[in-house]
PDB file of N, CA, C, O and CB in Angstrom:
ATOM      1  N   MET A   1      21.536  37.356  64.007  1.00  0.00           N
ATOM      2  CA  MET A   1      20.442  38.503  64.636  1.00  0.00           C
ATOM      3  C   MET A   1      20.795  39.626  63.238  1.00  0.00           C
ATOM      4  O   MET A   1      21.846  39.765  62.614  1.00  0.00           O
ATOM      5  CB  MET A   1      20.977  39.309  66.701  1.00  0.00           C
ATOM      6  N   ALA A   2      19.421  40.338  63.066  1.00  0.00           N
ATOM      7  CA  ALA A   2      19.056  41.194  62.096  1.00  0.00           C
ATOM      8  C   ALA A   2      19.742  42.642  62.550  1.00  0.00           C
ATOM      9  O   ALA A   2      19.277  43.049  63.615  1.00  0.00           O
ATOM     10  CB  ALA A   2      17.433  41.188  61.949  1.00  0.00           C
ATOM     11  N   ALA A   3      20.709  43.462  61.981  1.00  0.00           N
ATOM     12  CA  ALA A   3      20.860  44.672  62.752  1.00  0.00           C
ATOM     13  C   ALA A   3      20.086  45.673  63.822  1.00  0.00           C
ATOM     14  O   ALA A   3      20.423  46.347  64.795  1.00  0.00           O
ATOM     15  CB  ALA A   3      21.061  45.260  61.978  1.00  0.00           C
ATOM     16  N   ALA A   4      18.116  45.226  62.658  1.00  0.00           N
ATOM     17  CA  ALA A   4      17.174  46.337  63.444  1.00  0.00           C
ATOM     18  C   ALA A   4      17.203  45.289  64.749  1.00  0.00           C
ATOM     19  O   ALA A   4      16.917  45.853  65.805  1.00  0.00           O
ATOM     20  CB  ALA A   4      15.299  46.806  62.628  1.00  0.00           C
ATOM     21  N   GLU A   5      17.440  44.140  64.837  1.00  0.00           N
ATOM     22  CA  GLU A   5      17.002  43.727  66.374  1.00  0.00           C
ATOM     23  C   GLU A   5      17.856  43.543  67.735  1.00  0.00           C
ATOM     24  O   GLU A   5      17.663  42.995  68.820  1.00  0.00           O
ATOM     25  CB  GLU A   5      16.454  42.480  66.258  1.00  0.00           C
ATOM     26  N   ALA A   6      18.870  44.261  67.139  1.00  0.00           N
ATOM     27  CA  ALA A   6      20.148  44.566  68.052  1.00  0.00           C
ATOM     28  C   ALA A   6      19.546  45.784  69.091  1.00  0.00           C
ATOM     29  O   ALA A   6      19.230  45.524  70.252  1.00  0.00           O
ATOM     30  CB  ALA A   6      21.661  45.175  66.996  1.00  0.00           C
ATOM     31  N   PRO A   7      19.469  46.740  68.677  1.00  0.00           N
ATOM     32  CA  PRO A   7      19.055  47.457  70.069  1.00  0.00           C
ATOM     33  C   PRO A   7      17.999  47.043  71.024  1.00  0.00           C
ATOM     34  O   PRO A   7      18.109  47.274  72.228  1.00  0.00           O
ATOM     35  CB  PRO A   7      18.656  48.713  69.802  1.00  0.00           C
ATOM     36  N   ILE A   8      16.702  46.273  70.367  1.00  0.00           N
ATOM     37  CA  ILE A   8      15.469  45.763  70.675  1.00  0.00           C
ATOM     38  C   ILE A   8      16.308  44.922  72.368  1.00  0.00           C
ATOM     39  O   ILE A   8      16.219  45.085  73.585  1.00  0.00           O
ATOM     40  CB  ILE A   8      14.666  44.560  69.080  1.00  0.00           C
ATOM     41  N   ASN A   9      17.181  43.899  71.261  1.00  0.00           N
ATOM     42  CA  ASN A   9      18.215  42.715  72.414  1.00  0.00           C
ATOM     43  C   ASN A   9      18.992  43.209  73.412  1.00  0.00           C
ATOM     44  O   ASN A   9      19.219  42.519  74.406  1.00  0.00           O
ATOM     45  CB  ASN A   9      19.403  41.854  71.696  1.00  0.00           C
ATOM     46  N   ASP A  10      19.477  44.420  73.276  1.00  0.00           N
ATOM     47  CA  ASP A  10      20.471  44.889  74.499  1.00  0.00           C
ATOM     48  C   ASP A  10      19.637  45.538  75.424  1.00  0.00           C
ATOM     49  O   ASP A  10      20.118  45.679  76.548  1.00  0.00           O
ATOM     50  CB  ASP A  10      21.695  45.935  74.089  1.00  0.00           C
ATOM     51  N   ILE A  11      17.774  46.242  75.098  1.00  0.00           N
ATOM     52  CA  ILE A  11      17.323  46.514  76.206  1.00  0.00           C
ATOM     53  C   ILE A  11      16.623  45.335  77.144  1.00  0.00           C
ATOM     54  O   ILE A  11      16.497  45.184  78.360  1.00  0.00           O
ATOM     55  CB  ILE A  11      16.536  47.511  75.907  1.00  0.00           C
ATOM     56  N   TYR A  12      16.214  44.540  75.919  1.00  0.00           N
ATOM     57  CA  TYR A  12      16.317  43.053  76.797  1.00  0.00           C
ATOM     58  C   TYR A  12      17.080  42.910  77.776  1.00  0.00           C
ATOM     59  O   TYR A  12      16.591  43.004  78.902  1.00  0.00           O
ATOM     60  CB  TYR A  12      16.738  41.955  76.114  1.00  0.00           C
ATOM     61  N   ASN A  13      17.930  42.748  77.679  1.00  0.00           N
ATOM     62  CA  ASN A  13      19.357  42.039  78.275  1.00  0.00           C
ATOM     63  C   ASN A  13      19.354  43.121  79.488  1.00  0.00           C
ATOM     64  O   ASN A  13      19.196  42.715  80.639  1.00  0.00           O
ATOM     65  CB  ASN A  13      21.046  42.060  77.058  1.00  0.00           C
ATOM     66  N   TYR A  14      19.492  44.193  79.277  1.00  0.00           N
ATOM     67  CA  TYR A  14      19.493  46.012  80.386  1.00  0.00           C
ATOM     68  C   TYR A  14      18.363  45.019  81.460  1.00  0.00           C
ATOM     69  O   TYR A  14      18.848  44.614  82.516  1.00  0.00           O
ATOM     70  CB  TYR A  14      18.325  48.315  79.238  1.00  0.00           C
ATOM     71  N   PHE A  15      17.383  44.785  81.246  1.00  0.00           N
ATOM     72  CA  PHE A  15      16.142  44.765  81.889  1.00  0.00           C
ATOM     73  C   PHE A  15      16.382  43.570  82.648  1.00  0.00           C
ATOM     74  O   PHE A  15      16.409  43.542  83.878  1.00  0.00           O
ATOM     75  CB  PHE A  15      14.869  44.760  80.978  1.00  0.00           C
ATOM     76  N   TRP A  16      16.565  42.532  81.852  1.00  0.00           N
ATOM     77  CA  TRP A  16      16.346  40.989  82.590  1.00  0.00           C
ATOM     78  C   TRP A  16      17.303  40.760  83.535  1.00  0.00           C
ATOM     79  O   TRP A  16      17.014  40.042  84.493  1.00  0.00           O
ATOM     80  CB  TRP A  16      16.457  39.704  81.609  1.00  0.00           C
ATOM     81  N   GLN A  17      19.017  41.518  83.385  1.00  0.00           N
ATOM     82  CA  GLN A  17      19.752  41.277  84.920  1.00  0.00           C
ATOM     83  C   GLN A  17      18.547  41.525  85.613  1.00  0.00           C
ATOM     84  O   GLN A  17      17.852  41.075  84.702  1.00  0.00           O
ATOM     85  CB  GLN A  17      21.140  42.381  85.481  1.00  0.00           C
ATOM     86  N   GLU A  18      17.866  41.803  86.308  1.00  0.00           N
ATOM     87  CA  GLU A  18      17.515  42.120  87.291  1.00  0.00           C
ATOM     88  C   GLU A  18      16.152  40.840  87.743  1.00  0.00           C
ATOM     89  O   GLU A  18      15.385  41.107  88.668  1.00  0.00           O
ATOM     90  CB  GLU A  18      17.235  43.680  87.092  1.00  0.00           C
ATOM     91  N   PHE A  19      16.039  39.681  87.064  1.00  0.00           N
ATOM     92  CA  PHE A  19      15.079  38.732  87.128  1.00  0.00           C
ATOM     93  C   PHE A  19      16.260  37.252  87.608  1.00  0.00           C
ATOM     94  O   PHE A  19      17.375  36.996  87.153  1.00  0.00           O
ATOM     95  CB  PHE A  19      14.105  38.681  85.425  1.00  0.00           C
ATOM     96  N   GLN A  20      15.765  36.801  88.258  1.00  0.00           N
ATOM     97  CA  GLN A  20      16.693  35.529  88.576  1.00  0.00           C
ATOM     98  C   GLN A  20      16.485  34.344  87.513  1.00  0.00           C
ATOM     99  O   GLN A  20      17.248  33.398  87.316  1.00  0.00           O
ATOM    100  CB  GLN A  20      16.325  34.911  90.127  1.00  0.00           C
ATOM    101  N   SER A  21      14.958  34.697  86.713  1.00  0.00           N
ATOM    102  CA  SER A  21      14.610  33.273  85.774  1.00  0.00           C
ATOM    103  C   SER A  21      14.115  34.179  84.867  1.00  0.00           C
ATOM    104  O   SER A  21      14.790  35.209  84.844  1.00  0.00           O
ATOM    105  CB  SER A  21      13.430  31.886  86.325  1.00  0.00           C
ATOM    106  N   ILE A  22      13.091  34.169  84.040  1.00  0.00           N
ATOM    107  CA  ILE A  22      12.575  33.948  82.528  1.00  0.00           C
ATOM    108  C   ILE A  22      12.505  33.556  81.861  1.00  0.00           C
ATOM    109  O   ILE A  22      13.570  32.988  81.619  1.00  0.00           O
ATOM    110  CB  ILE A  22      12.579  34.172  81.921  1.00  0.00           C
ATOM    111  N   SER A  23      11.476  33.308  80.825  1.00  0.00           N
ATOM    112  CA  SER A  23      10.450  32.503  80.214  1.00  0.00           C
ATOM    113  C   SER A  23      10.042  33.270  79.352  1.00  0.00           C
ATOM    114  O   SER A  23       9.658  34.429  79.512  1.00  0.00           O
ATOM    115  CB  SER A  23       9.411  32.001  80.982  1.00  0.00           C
ATOM    116  N   ILE A  24      10.136  32.350  77.891  1.00  0.00           N
ATOM    117  CA  ILE A  24      10.082  33.751  76.939  1.00  0.00           C
ATOM    118  C   ILE A  24       9.354  32.731  76.062  1.00  0.00           C
ATOM    119  O   ILE A  24       9.943  31.686  75.785  1.00  0.00           O
ATOM    120  CB  ILE A  24      11.725  34.723  76.245  1.00  0.00           C
ATOM    121  N   GLU A  25       8.056  32.967  75.582  1.00  0.00           N
ATOM    122  CA  GLU A  25       7.410  32.392  74.603  1.00  0.00           C
ATOM    123  C   GLU A  25       6.518  32.662  73.496  1.00  0.00           C
ATOM    124  O   GLU A  25       5.626  33.476  73.734  1.00  0.00           O
ATOM    125  CB  GLU A  25       7.000  31.828  75.045  1.00  0.00           C
ATOM    126  N   HIS A  26       6.559  32.208  72.456  1.00  0.00           N
ATOM    127  CA  HIS A  26       6.155  32.586  70.609  1.00  0.00           C
ATOM    128  C   HIS A  26       5.401  32.263  70.710  1.00  0.00           C
ATOM    129  O   HIS A  26       5.372  31.152  71.239  1.00  0.00           O
ATOM    130  CB  HIS A  26       6.658  32.138  69.263  1.00  0.00           C
ATOM    131  N   TYR A  27       3.675  33.096  70.192  1.00  0.00           N
ATOM    132  CA  TYR A  27       2.506  32.792  69.653  1.00  0.00           C
ATOM    133  C   TYR A  27       2.253  32.898  68.878  1.00  0.00           C
ATOM    134  O   TYR A  27       2.605  34.070  68.740  1.00  0.00           O
ATOM    135  CB  TYR A  27       1.807  33.012  69.883  1.00  0.00           C
ATOM    136  N   ASP A  28       1.672  32.542  67.647  1.00  0.00           N
ATOM    137  CA  ASP A  28       1.217  32.913  66.661  1.00  0.00           C
ATOM    138  C   ASP A  28       0.317  33.954  66.591  1.00  0.00           C
ATOM    139  O   ASP A  28      -0.540  34.248  67.425  1.00  0.00           O
ATOM    140  CB  ASP A  28       0.863  32.061  66.220  1.00  0.00           C
ATOM    141  N   ARG A  29       0.651  34.681  65.174  1.00  0.00           N
ATOM    142  CA  ARG A  29      -0.681  35.766  65.173  1.00  0.00           C
ATOM    143  C   ARG A  29      -2.121  35.332  65.672  1.00  0.00           C
ATOM    144  O   ARG A  29      -2.986  35.861  66.370  1.00  0.00           O
ATOM    145  CB  ARG A  29      -0.974  36.228  63.656  1.00  0.00           C
ATOM    146  N   GLU A  30      -2.013  34.371  65.132  1.00  0.00           N
ATOM    147  CA  GLU A  30      -3.536  34.421  65.293  1.00  0.00           C
ATOM    148  C   GLU A  30      -3.868  34.022  66.667  1.00  0.00           C
ATOM    149  O   GLU A  30      -5.048  33.992  67.016  1.00  0.00           O
ATOM    150  CB  GLU A  30      -4.300  33.477  64.277  1.00  0.00           C
ATOM    151  N   SER A  31      -2.951  33.723  67.444  1.00  0.00           N
ATOM    152  CA  SER A  31      -3.492  34.095  69.346  1.00  0.00           C
ATOM    153  C   SER A  31      -3.153  35.243  69.806  1.00  0.00           C
ATOM    154  O   SER A  31      -3.350  35.271  71.021  1.00  0.00           O
ATOM    155  CB  SER A  31      -2.811  33.165  70.613  1.00  0.00           C
ATOM    156  N   ASN A  32      -2.561  36.607  69.237  1.00  0.00           N
ATOM    157  CA  ASN A  32      -2.609  37.583  69.602  1.00  0.00           C
ATOM    158  C   ASN A  32      -2.907  38.664  68.570  1.00  0.00           C
ATOM    159  O   ASN A  32      -2.117  39.383  67.958  1.00  0.00           O
ATOM    160  CB  ASN A  32      -1.659  37.646  70.228  1.00  0.00           C
ATOM    161  N   GLN A  33      -4.570  38.592  68.513  1.00  0.00           N
ATOM    162  CA  GLN A  33      -4.798  39.432  66.923  1.00  0.00           C
ATOM    163  C   GLN A  33      -5.141  40.870  68.046  1.00  0.00           C
ATOM    164  O   GLN A  33      -5.192  42.000  67.559  1.00  0.00           O
ATOM    165  CB  GLN A  33      -6.623  38.665  65.436  1.00  0.00           C
ATOM    166  N   VAL A  34      -5.287  40.714  69.071  1.00  0.00           N
ATOM    167  CA  VAL A  34      -5.404  42.676  69.238  1.00  0.00           C
ATOM    168  C   VAL A  34      -3.594  43.129  68.636  1.00  0.00           C
ATOM    169  O   VAL A  34      -3.360  43.991  67.789  1.00  0.00           O
ATOM    170  CB  VAL A  34      -5.716  43.409  71.759  1.00  0.00           C
ATOM    171  N   ALA A  35      -2.833  42.514  69.154  1.00  0.00           N
ATOM    172  CA  ALA A  35      -1.495  43.290  69.264  1.00  0.00           C
ATOM    173  C   ALA A  35      -1.464  43.577  67.033  1.00  0.00           C
ATOM    174  O   ALA A  35      -1.526  44.636  66.409  1.00  0.00           O
ATOM    175  CB  ALA A  35       0.276  41.835  70.322  1.00  0.00           C
ATOM    176  N   HIS A  36      -1.377  42.477  66.633  1.00  0.00           N
ATOM    177  CA  HIS A  36      -1.920  42.192  65.220  1.00  0.00           C
ATOM    178  C   HIS A  36      -2.661  43.469  64.514  1.00  0.00           C
ATOM    179  O   HIS A  36      -2.056  44.281  63.814  1.00  0.00           O
ATOM    180  CB  HIS A  36      -2.997  40.953  65.326  1.00  0.00           C
ATOM    181  N   ILE A  37      -3.673  43.510  64.721  1.00  0.00           N
ATOM    182  CA  ILE A  37      -4.876  44.432  64.493  1.00  0.00           C
ATOM    183  C   ILE A  37      -4.297  46.287  65.274  1.00  0.00           C
ATOM    184  O   ILE A  37      -4.516  47.336  64.669  1.00  0.00           O
ATOM    185  CB  ILE A  37      -6.538  43.482  65.553  1.00  0.00           C
ATOM    186  N   LEU A  38      -3.536  46.213  66.746  1.00  0.00           N
ATOM    187  CA  LEU A  38      -3.010  47.870  66.670  1.00  0.00           C
ATOM    188  C   LEU A  38      -2.532  48.405  66.263  1.00  0.00           C
ATOM    189  O   LEU A  38      -2.752  49.575  65.950  1.00  0.00           O
ATOM    190  CB  LEU A  38      -2.601  48.418  67.144  1.00  0.00           C
ATOM    191  N   ALA A  39      -0.983  47.259  65.961  1.00  0.00           N
ATOM    192  CA  ALA A  39      -0.305  47.597  64.572  1.00  0.00           C
ATOM    193  C   ALA A  39      -0.626  47.842  63.026  1.00  0.00           C
ATOM    194  O   ALA A  39       0.060  48.344  62.137  1.00  0.00           O
ATOM    195  CB  ALA A  39       0.361  46.786  64.458  1.00  0.00           C
ATOM    196  N   GLY A  40      -1.497  47.480  63.025  1.00  0.00           N
ATOM    197  CA  GLY A  40      -2.136  47.553  61.778  1.00  0.00           C
ATOM    198  C   GLY A  40      -2.876  48.768  61.571  1.00  0.00           C
ATOM    199  O   GLY A  40      -2.902  49.217  60.425  1.00  0.00           O
ATOM    200  N   GLU A  41      -3.633  49.523  62.716  1.00  0.00           N
ATOM    201  CA  GLU A  41      -5.044  50.593  62.598  1.00  0.00           C
ATOM    202  C   GLU A  41      -3.364  51.578  62.907  1.00  0.00           C
ATOM    203  O   GLU A  41      -3.084  52.398  62.033  1.00  0.00           O
ATOM    204  CB  GLU A  41      -7.013  50.529  64.221  1.00  0.00           C
ATOM    205  N   ALA A  42      -2.511  51.455  63.942  1.00  0.00           N
ATOM    206  CA  ALA A  42      -1.375  52.546  63.808  1.00  0.00           C
ATOM    207  C   ALA A  42      -0.501  52.608  62.456  1.00  0.00           C
ATOM    208  O   ALA A  42       0.596  53.164  62.525  1.00  0.00           O
ATOM    209  CB  ALA A  42      -0.347  52.305  64.977  1.00  0.00           C
ATOM    210  N   ILE A  43      -0.809  52.219  61.577  1.00  0.00           N
ATOM    211  CA  ILE A  43       0.414  52.109  60.348  1.00  0.00           C
ATOM    212  C   ILE A  43      -0.766  53.106  59.560  1.00  0.00           C
ATOM    213  O   ILE A  43      -0.401  54.081  58.904  1.00  0.00           O
ATOM    214  CB  ILE A  43       0.982  50.101  59.442  1.00  0.00           C
ATOM    215  N   SER A  44      -2.045  52.781  59.689  1.00  0.00           N
ATOM    216  CA  SER A  44      -3.207  53.739  58.723  1.00  0.00           C
ATOM    217  C   SER A  44      -3.291  54.997  59.030  1.00  0.00           C
ATOM    218  O   SER A  44      -3.332  55.976  58.284  1.00  0.00           O
ATOM    219  CB  SER A  44      -4.699  53.349  58.813  1.00  0.00           C
ATOM    220  N   TRP A  45      -3.337  54.866  61.155  1.00  0.00           N
ATOM    221  CA  TRP A  45      -3.824  56.499  61.802  1.00  0.00           C
ATOM    222  C   TRP A  45      -2.233  57.364  61.001  1.00  0.00           C
ATOM    223  O   TRP A  45      -1.210  56.833  60.569  1.00  0.00           O
ATOM    224  CB  TRP A  45      -3.872  56.587  64.362  1.00  0.00           C
ATOM    225  N   LYS A  46      -2.661  58.978  61.074  1.00  0.00           N
ATOM    226  CA  LYS A  46      -2.204  59.717  60.648  1.00  0.00           C
ATOM    227  C   LYS A  46      -2.336  61.313  61.764  1.00  0.00           C
ATOM    228  O   LYS A  46      -2.050  62.494  61.569  1.00  0.00           O
ATOM    229  CB  LYS A  46      -2.750  59.538  59.322  1.00  0.00           C
ATOM    230  N   VAL A  47      -2.953  60.496  63.010  1.00  0.00           N
ATOM    231  CA  VAL A  47      -2.742  61.219  64.356  1.00  0.00           C
ATOM    232  C   VAL A  47      -2.367  60.560  65.445  1.00  0.00           C
ATOM    233  O   VAL A  47      -2.512  59.363  65.202  1.00  0.00           O
ATOM    234  CB  VAL A  47      -3.801  61.824  64.771  1.00  0.00           C
ATOM    235  N   LEU A  48      -1.915  60.737  66.641  1.00  0.00           N
ATOM    236  CA  LEU A  48      -2.432  60.225  68.175  1.00  0.00           C
ATOM    237  C   LEU A  48      -3.459  59.728  68.018  1.00  0.00           C
ATOM    238  O   LEU A  48      -4.166  60.016  67.052  1.00  0.00           O
ATOM    239  CB  LEU A  48      -2.662  61.169  69.288  1.00  0.00           C
ATOM    240  N   ARG A  49      -3.790  58.885  68.894  1.00  0.00           N
ATOM    241  CA  ARG A  49      -4.783  58.080  69.754  1.00  0.00           C
ATOM    242  C   ARG A  49      -4.690  57.292  70.659  1.00  0.00           C
ATOM    243  O   ARG A  49      -4.275  56.133  70.692  1.00  0.00           O
ATOM    244  CB  ARG A  49      -5.367  57.478  69.253  1.00  0.00           C
ATOM    245  N   ILE A  50      -5.251  58.211  71.709  1.00  0.00           N
ATOM    246  CA  ILE A  50      -5.059  57.275  73.344  1.00  0.00           C
ATOM    247  C   ILE A  50      -6.646  56.776  74.090  1.00  0.00           C
ATOM    248  O   ILE A  50      -7.743  57.328  74.172  1.00  0.00           O
ATOM    249  CB  ILE A  50      -4.160  58.609  74.791  1.00  0.00           C
ATOM    250  N   TRP A  51      -6.220  55.753  74.447  1.00  0.00           N
ATOM    251  CA  TRP A  51      -7.521  56.042  75.490  1.00  0.00           C
ATOM    252  C   TRP A  51      -7.195  55.448  76.539  1.00  0.00           C
ATOM    253  O   TRP A  51      -6.402  54.534  76.763  1.00  0.00           O
ATOM    254  CB  TRP A  51      -8.975  55.534  75.120  1.00  0.00           C
ATOM    255  N   VAL A  52      -8.048  56.198  77.332  1.00  0.00           N
ATOM    256  CA  VAL A  52      -8.264  56.421  78.898  1.00  0.00           C
ATOM    257  C   VAL A  52      -9.178  55.393  79.446  1.00  0.00           C
ATOM    258  O   VAL A  52      -8.749  54.589  80.275  1.00  0.00           O
ATOM    259  CB  VAL A  52      -8.903  57.869  79.243  1.00  0.00           C
ATOM    260  N   ASP A  53     -10.799  55.350  78.914  1.00  0.00           N
ATOM    261  CA  ASP A  53     -11.065  54.955  79.835  1.00  0.00           C
ATOM    262  C   ASP A  53     -12.291  53.633  78.904  1.00  0.00           C
ATOM    263  O   ASP A  53     -13.113  53.055  79.614  1.00  0.00           O
ATOM    264  CB  ASP A  53     -11.476  56.247  80.939  1.00  0.00           C
ATOM    265  N   GLU A  54     -12.260  53.403  77.783  1.00  0.00           N
ATOM    266  CA  GLU A  54     -13.201  53.139  77.322  1.00  0.00           C
ATOM    267  C   GLU A  54     -12.530  52.297  76.366  1.00  0.00           C
ATOM    268  O   GLU A  54     -12.515  53.086  75.421  1.00  0.00           O
ATOM    269  CB  GLU A  54     -14.019  54.148  77.012  1.00  0.00           C
ATOM    270  N   LEU A  55     -11.940  51.214  75.917  1.00  0.00           N
ATOM    271  CA  LEU A  55     -11.697  50.133  74.658  1.00  0.00           C
ATOM    272  C   LEU A  55     -12.570  50.710  73.461  1.00  0.00           C
ATOM    273  O   LEU A  55     -13.707  51.182  73.443  1.00  0.00           O
ATOM    274  CB  LEU A  55     -12.266  48.396  75.057  1.00  0.00           C
ATOM    275  N   SER A  56     -11.737  50.527  72.590  1.00  0.00           N
ATOM    276  CA  SER A  56     -12.768  50.778  71.125  1.00  0.00           C
ATOM    277  C   SER A  56     -13.081  49.430  70.723  1.00  0.00           C
ATOM    278  O   SER A  56     -12.569  48.394  71.148  1.00  0.00           O
ATOM    279  CB  SER A  56     -11.974  51.623  69.654  1.00  0.00           C
ATOM    280  N   SER A  57     -13.777  49.533  70.052  1.00  0.00           N
ATOM    281  CA  SER A  57     -15.048  48.321  69.801  1.00  0.00           C
ATOM    282  C   SER A  57     -14.046  47.201  69.140  1.00  0.00           C
ATOM    283  O   SER A  57     -14.053  46.078  69.644  1.00  0.00           O
ATOM    284  CB  SER A  57     -16.616  48.873  68.478  1.00  0.00           C
ATOM    285  N   PHE A  58     -13.220  47.463  68.072  1.00  0.00           N
ATOM    286  CA  PHE A  58     -11.951  47.175  67.755  1.00  0.00           C
ATOM    287  C   PHE A  58     -11.253  45.549  68.114  1.00  0.00           C
ATOM    288  O   PHE A  58     -11.090  44.373  67.791  1.00  0.00           O
ATOM    289  CB  PHE A  58     -11.248  48.285  68.466  1.00  0.00           C
ATOM    290  N   ILE A  59     -10.972  46.958  69.316  1.00  0.00           N
ATOM    291  CA  ILE A  59      -9.839  46.042  70.764  1.00  0.00           C
ATOM    292  C   ILE A  59     -10.441  45.029  71.530  1.00  0.00           C
ATOM    293  O   ILE A  59     -10.029  43.906  71.821  1.00  0.00           O
ATOM    294  CB  ILE A  59      -9.317  47.082  72.164  1.00  0.00           C
ATOM    295  N   LEU A  60     -11.761  45.768  71.880  1.00  0.00           N
ATOM    296  CA  LEU A  60     -12.236  44.720  72.978  1.00  0.00           C
ATOM    297  C   LEU A  60     -12.625  43.369  72.162  1.00  0.00           C
ATOM    298  O   LEU A  60     -12.586  42.266  72.707  1.00  0.00           O
ATOM    299  CB  LEU A  60     -13.659  45.330  73.907  1.00  0.00           C
ATOM    300  N   GLU A  61     -12.988  43.548  70.865  1.00  0.00           N
ATOM    301  CA  GLU A  61     -13.429  42.362  69.825  1.00  0.00           C
ATOM    302  C   GLU A  61     -12.125  41.319  69.455  1.00  0.00           C
ATOM    303  O   GLU A  61     -12.196  40.191  68.968  1.00  0.00           O
ATOM    304  CB  GLU A  61     -14.008  43.138  68.266  1.00  0.00           C
ATOM    305  N   SER A  62     -11.303  41.842  69.726  1.00  0.00           N
ATOM    306  CA  SER A  62     -10.093  41.016  69.394  1.00  0.00           C
ATOM    307  C   SER A  62      -9.071  40.169  70.615  1.00  0.00           C
ATOM    308  O   SER A  62      -8.265  39.245  70.506  1.00  0.00           O
ATOM    309  CB  SER A  62      -9.207  42.065  68.650  1.00  0.00           C
ATOM    310  N   LEU A  63      -9.780  41.370  72.346  1.00  0.00           N
ATOM    311  CA  LEU A  63      -9.188  41.078  72.902  1.00  0.00           C
ATOM    312  C   LEU A  63      -9.902  39.775  73.483  1.00  0.00           C
ATOM    313  O   LEU A  63      -9.329  38.794  73.957  1.00  0.00           O
ATOM    314  CB  LEU A  63      -8.790  42.050  73.476  1.00  0.00           C
ATOM    315  N   ILE A  64     -11.234  39.969  73.350  1.00  0.00           N
ATOM    316  CA  ILE A  64     -12.089  38.694  73.930  1.00  0.00           C
ATOM    317  C   ILE A  64     -11.803  37.318  72.840  1.00  0.00           C
ATOM    318  O   ILE A  64     -11.702  36.210  73.368  1.00  0.00           O
ATOM    319  CB  ILE A  64     -14.003  39.161  73.952  1.00  0.00           C
ATOM    320  N   ASN A  65     -11.675  37.444  71.246  1.00  0.00           N
ATOM    321  CA  ASN A  65     -11.146  36.723  70.591  1.00  0.00           C
ATOM    322  C   ASN A  65     -10.127  35.661  71.182  1.00  0.00           C
ATOM    323  O   ASN A  65     -10.262  34.438  71.199  1.00  0.00           O
ATOM    324  CB  ASN A  65     -10.743  37.458  69.799  1.00  0.00           C
ATOM    325  N   ASP A  66      -8.531  36.815  71.909  1.00  0.00           N
ATOM    326  CA  ASP A  66      -7.797  36.007  72.215  1.00  0.00           C
ATOM    327  C   ASP A  66      -7.768  35.505  73.339  1.00  0.00           C
ATOM    328  O   ASP A  66      -7.050  34.505  73.364  1.00  0.00           O
ATOM    329  CB  ASP A  66      -6.955  36.294  71.981  1.00  0.00           C
ATOM    330  N   LEU A  67      -8.210  35.743  74.243  1.00  0.00           N
ATOM    331  CA  LEU A  67      -8.514  34.787  75.185  1.00  0.00           C
ATOM    332  C   LEU A  67      -9.432  33.794  75.412  1.00  0.00           C
ATOM    333  O   LEU A  67      -9.418  33.178  76.477  1.00  0.00           O
ATOM    334  CB  LEU A  67      -8.609  35.244  75.933  1.00  0.00           C
ATOM    335  N   THR A  68     -10.056  33.611  74.734  1.00  0.00           N
ATOM    336  CA  THR A  68     -10.596  32.492  73.568  1.00  0.00           C
ATOM    337  C   THR A  68     -10.152  31.576  73.585  1.00  0.00           C
ATOM    338  O   THR A  68     -10.518  30.576  74.202  1.00  0.00           O
ATOM    339  CB  THR A  68     -10.510  32.647  72.318  1.00  0.00           C
ATOM    340  N   MET A  69      -8.712  31.797  72.492  1.00  0.00           N
ATOM    341  CA  MET A  69      -8.135  30.953  71.735  1.00  0.00           C
ATOM    342  C   MET A  69      -6.994  30.900  72.894  1.00  0.00           C
ATOM    343  O   MET A  69      -6.219  29.944  72.904  1.00  0.00           O
ATOM    344  CB  MET A  69      -7.831  31.394  70.135  1.00  0.00           C
ATOM    345  N   PHE A  70      -6.909  31.759  73.708  1.00  0.00           N
ATOM    346  CA  PHE A  70      -5.837  31.451  75.066  1.00  0.00           C
ATOM    347  C   PHE A  70      -6.331  29.679  76.200  1.00  0.00           C
ATOM    348  O   PHE A  70      -5.778  28.624  76.512  1.00  0.00           O
ATOM    349  CB  PHE A  70      -6.161  33.332  76.420  1.00  0.00           C
ATOM    350  N   ALA A  71      -7.349  30.204  76.362  1.00  0.00           N
ATOM    351  CA  ALA A  71      -8.217  29.273  76.957  1.00  0.00           C
ATOM    352  C   ALA A  71      -8.500  27.960  76.622  1.00  0.00           C
ATOM    353  O   ALA A  71      -8.488  27.000  77.393  1.00  0.00           O
ATOM    354  CB  ALA A  71      -9.194  29.721  76.965  1.00  0.00           C
ATOM    355  N   ASN A  72      -8.802  27.956  75.227  1.00  0.00           N
ATOM    356  CA  ASN A  72      -8.778  26.945  74.263  1.00  0.00           C
ATOM    357  C   ASN A  72      -6.894  26.102  74.142  1.00  0.00           C
ATOM    358  O   ASN A  72      -6.721  24.956  73.728  1.00  0.00           O
ATOM    359  CB  ASN A  72      -9.381  27.883  72.681  1.00  0.00           C
ATOM    360  N   GLN A  73      -6.309  26.580  74.385  1.00  0.00           N
ATOM    361  CA  GLN A  73      -4.798  25.704  74.119  1.00  0.00           C
ATOM    362  C   GLN A  73      -4.721  24.904  74.962  1.00  0.00           C
ATOM    363  O   GLN A  73      -3.750  24.148  75.009  1.00  0.00           O
ATOM    364  CB  GLN A  73      -3.426  26.393  74.178  1.00  0.00           C
TER     365      GLN A  73
END
């Protein structure tokens, strides 16, 4: 385990104690474009952005693609 992962795993372990069972699944980047695109956008932004009512068009397109890909698996 890399040093950077240790704090994240500690947080997981803390919260997971409250559940009787847990399932973790890995999905390729192609199956989770929303997270991938949001991460890329966040790196390029120089200001805080918050969406309250409407999703940005790039998020909506990616979400539709993710759901379509997930439904076809």
